[in-house]
C-alpha positions, 0 to 999 in steps of 0.5 A: 264397862262397854269397852270391856264387853266389846273386848270380850266380844272381839276376843271371842271372835278371834278365838273362833277364827283361830279355832276354825283355822287350826282344827280340821273340819268335820267331813260327812262320810258317805255310805260303805262305798263312799256314796250318798248316805240317803237320797231325798225323794219327793212325795207326789201328793203333798210335795214334801221331801223325805229320806228314801229309807224313811218313806212309805213305798207304794207300787201303783200301776207298776210304778214305784212312789215314795210318800211321807206318810200312809195318809198321803199314800192312801189319798194319792192312791184313791185319786189315781183310782178315781182318774182311772175310773175305778170305784 
């Protein structure tokens, strides 16, 4: 029984190897001009990365920031106000 299971496992590995060699790999297409589909941006408050198209965009002090959520954006904006001495 063990020999049969080992044989099945080896046959499966051989099948996967041959399938990988004989079929072309998938290529991830870019944007319309062949560029990057979407850029990852880092949230300045919680330091997580999010796709730019899904990020919450805020312009604070003439500088654009991207956030993972409205909550992080609000917290970051209130910290910036506190640093500037605003209430």
